[in-house]
N, C-alpha and C positions, 0 to 999 in steps of 0.2 A: 418488518422494517424497523430500523433503529430510530430511537427518539431523536427528533430533529435538533433539539437544543444540545443534547449530549454529543451528537454527531458533529455539530458545528464546533463545539469546544474541543473535541478530539482532533478535528482537522486543524484548527488554529494552533493547538499545542504541539502537534506532532508532524505536520506536513514537512517542515524544513528539516527536522531531525531525521525523518525517514528518507528524504532526498539525500542528505549527507551520508546516511548509511548505505543507500544504493550506490552512491558514488564510489564507495570502496571497491565495487565490483565492475562498474561501468564508467567509461570516461565521457560518454556523450550526454551532456546535460539535458537535452530534449528527451532522450530515451529514459533517463532517470526520472524526469518529471512525469512522463507518460506512465511509467510503471507505478509510481506512487499514486497518481490520479486514478489509474485503473483499480488499484487496491481499494481506495476510498469509494469509488463507484460501486464496487462489488459489495463492500460493507453496507452501503446505503440500500442496495437492492436486495440483499439477502434476507429472506423471510426466516424467522425463527432464530436469528442470531442474537444471542444474549451477550452483550459486552458491557463492561463497566471500566472504570479507571484502573482497576487492579489487573484485569486480564487482557486489556486491549494491547498494551505495548508488546508483550511477548508474541501475541498473535500477529501483530503488525510486522514486527521484525522478521518472523518466520515467513510470512506471506511475501514480503518485499524481497527477501533473500531468494526464495524459490522462484519468483518471477524474474529476478536478475539472472539466476542460473539458467532458466529456460531461454531467456534472450541470448545469453552467451552461447548456448549449445545450438539454438535455432534462430539466428538473427532475423530471418525473413518471416518468422511466424508472428501473426498479430498479437499484440500484448493484451491479454485478458486473463481473468481468473476463472 
């Protein structure tokens, strides 16, 4: 599980940015927010995940991008990592 303080900082710093990024691929604001929230939930719950300020953003962009593409190709599939 990720350090709580680090997680909170990353969430506050990057939530809006990741939503803007997902909006490049999806027009529905609610779906965009669901995708980004699902990403952060997965980060919070993932055991053994080592993240820091240097490696988080590339990982986040790739994950949000992949989730967006999955939603585009399978819109009825539940959003999860």
